C-alpha positions in Angstrom: 4.0 3.3 -12.0 4.8 -0.3 -13.1 8.0 -0.3 -12.0 7.5 0.6 -8.9 5.1 -1.8 -7.8 1.9 -0.1 -7.8 -1.0 -2.8 -7.8 -3.0 -0.9 -10.5 -0.8 1.0 -12.7 -3.3 1.1 -15.5 -6.4 2.1 -13.6 -5.0 4.8 -11.5 -3.2 6.3 -14.3 -6.3 6.4 -16.1 -8.1 7.9 -13.1 -5.6 11.0 -13.1 -5.7 11.3 -16.3 -9.9 11.6 -15.9 -9.4 13.6 -12.6 -6.6 16.2 -13.6 -7.1 15.6 -17.2 -10.6 16.4 -17.8 -10.9 13.2 -20.5 -12.9 10.9 -19.1 -12.3 7.1 -19.2 -15.3 6.5 -21.8 -12.7 8.7 -24.0 -9.9 7.5 -22.9 -10.9 3.9 -24.1 -12.4 5.3 -27.9 -9.2 7.2 -28.3 -5.8 6.8 -26.4 -3.9 8.8 -28.3 -6.0 12.0 -27.2 -3.9 15.4 -26.8 -4.2 17.1 -23.8 -4.0 20.9 -23.6 -1.1 22.1 -21.9 -1.7 23.3 -18.9 -3.7 20.1 -18.1 -1.2 18.5 -19.1 1.9 20.1 -16.3 -0.8 19.3 -13.5 -0.9 15.8 -14.3 3.1 15.5 -14.4 2.0 16.5 -11.2 0.0 14.4 -10.0 1.9 11.7 -11.0 4.9 12.5 -9.3 2.5 13.1 -6.4 1.1 9.1 -6.7 5.1 8.1 -7.0 5.9 9.6 -3.6 3.1 7.5 -2.8 0.0 9.9 -1.4 -3.0 8.8 -2.1 -5.0 8.6 -5.4 -7.7 9.6 -3.1 -6.2 13.0 -1.9 -4.4 13.5 -5.1 -8.0 13.7 -6.9 -9.6 15.3 -4.0 -12.5 12.7 -3.6 -13.2 9.0 -2.8 -16.3 7.7 -3.9 -18.5 5.5 -0.6 -22.0 3.8 -1.6 -22.2 5.3 -5.0 -21.9 9.0 -3.0 -18.8 11.3 -3.9 -17.2 12.6 -0.4 -14.2 15.2 -0.1 -11.2 14.1 1.1 -7.6 15.5 1.9 -5.0 14.8 4.1 -6.5 15.5 6.9 -9.6 12.8 7.0 -9.0 9.0 6.6 -10.6 7.9 3.5 -13.4 5.9 3.2 -12.6 1.9 3.1 -14.8 -0.1 0.9 -15.4 -2.8 3.7 -16.8 0.0 5.8 -19.7 0.2 3.7 -20.4 -3.6 6.1 -21.2 -0.8 9.0 -23.9 0.8 6.6 -25.2 -2.2 5.5 -25.6 -3.7 9.2 -27.1 -0.4 10.3 -30.1 -0.3 7.6 -30.3 -3.6 8.8 -30.6 -2.8 12.4 -33.1 0.0 11.8 -35.2 -2.0 10.0 -35.8 -4.6 12.9 -36.4 -1.5 15.4 -39.9 -0.8 16.7 -39.8 3.3 15.9 -43.0 5.7 14.7 -42.7 8.0 12.7 -40.5 10.7 14.5 -37.5 11.6 13.0 -34.6 8.9 13.6 -32.1 10.5 16.1 -28.6 9.2 14.9 -25.2 9.5 16.0 -21.8 9.0 14.1 -19.2 9.5 16.4 -15.3 9.3 14.9 -17.1 10.6 11.3 -13.5 11.7 9.9 -15.6 12.8 5.8 -19.0 11.5 7.2 -19.3 9.0 5.0 -20.8 6.1 7.6 -23.2 8.4 9.2 -23.7 11.0 5.5 -24.6 7.4 3.5 -26.7 5.8 6.1 -28.7 9.5 6.1 -28.8 9.3 2.1 -30.6 6.2 1.9 -33.2 7.3 4.7 -34.0 10.2 2.5 -34.8 8.1 -0.9 -36.4 6.0 1.4 -38.7 9.5 2.3 -38.1 8.5 6.2 -37.0 11.6 8.4 -33.9 11.7 10.6 -31.7 13.8 12.3 -28.1 13.0 12.3 -25.1 13.8 14.5 -21.7 13.7 13.1 -18.3 13.9 15.7 -14.8 13.8 15.2 -12.2 15.4 17.7 -10.2 16.9 14.6 -12.2 20.0 13.4 -10.0 20.1 10.0 -12.0 17.0 9.2 -15.0 17.7 10.9 -14.5 20.5 8.4 -14.6 18.3 5.3 -17.6 16.1 6.9 -19.2 20.0 7.0 -18.9 20.2 3.0 -19.3 16.2 1.8 -23.0 16.6 4.4 -24.1 20.3 2.5 -23.6 18.7 -0.8 -24.6 15.2 -0.1 -27.6 16.1 2.2 -28.5 19.5 1.4 -31.3 21.2 3.7 -31.3 17.9 5.7 -30.9 17.9 9.8 -27.7 17.5 10.2 -25.7 18.8 13.3 -21.4 18.9 13.2 -19.6 18.9 16.9 -16.2 19.0 17.6 -15.7 16.3 20.6 -13.7 13.2 21.5 -16.3 10.8 21.2 -19.8 12.1 22.9 -21.6 14.8 21.8 -22.0 16.5 25.1 -25.2 16.2 25.1 -28.1 14.0 27.1 -30.9 13.6 23.8 -30.6 9.7 23.4 -30.2 8.5 20.2 -32.3 6.1 18.3 -28.6 4.7 16.7 -25.1 5.2 17.0 -22.5 4.0 14.6 -18.8 4.3 15.5 -16.1 3.3 13.2 -12.6 4.3 15.8 -9.1 3.7 15.6 -8.2 0.1 15.9 -4.3 -0.3 14.5 -1.8 -0.8 17.4 0.5 2.2 17.9 3.4 -0.3 16.8 1.8 -1.4 13.0 1.5 1.9 11.7 5.2 2.5 10.6 4.5 -1.3 9.1 1.7 -0.2 7.0 1.5 1.1 3.6 3.1 4.4 3.1 0.2 5.6 1.8 -1.2 5.1 4.8 1.2 4.8 7.7 3.2 8.7 6.2 0.1 10.5 4.6 -3.3 9.6 6.7 -4.0 10.6 9.6 -2.3 8.8 12.9 -4.9 10.2 14.9 -7.5 8.2 12.8 -5.4 5.5 13.0 -3.5 4.8 16.5 -5.9 2.1 18.5 -3.0 2.7 21.4 -0.8 0.2 22.4 -3.1 -2.8 21.4 -5.2 -1.2 19.3 -8.0 -1.9 21.5 -8.3 1.6 23.5 -11.5 2.8 21.5 -13.2 -0.7 22.2 
């Protein structure tokens, strides 16, 4: 991986060994010469070959962390970026300034993808004992199915609705807060992105039109 130009080959290798090989990071550091079951070793070899083909690490292990929560991802979803956590933080500050009674907060997360933004905000509200109703919208049915799994895993028995639509859920219901992280990369620049993104993440979640501003 070092010779292929990966920025953090050691870190990625350890992550694969933990996720695929079943050896925790702590155990790896305590005893770097541990043996592995043949079937796990074979799976790890396949995972390493996939990573060398520039398939994103998150897709290989099947999850990405966002605000301390594990979100399922696959090739139909854009892996949540750490910088997008600022959107959730801004939403928390915005909610703190709103004058709203104790009725459930009505939150819309459109262009939801994995659901990371809306679900992590809802998880914060749940921890604060603040009732909410969350609506997740995406035009990709495949992405919405992943968002549904993440909602079921991270917000069990909570009021979460999922709608397959372009931008708006098609309801006259008002919302207290609308979250959106739409595509913003100009069409002509997508091919120049790192191969993990350009070749292996869904174009529909990246392509913001000729100037990147189609949704702005």
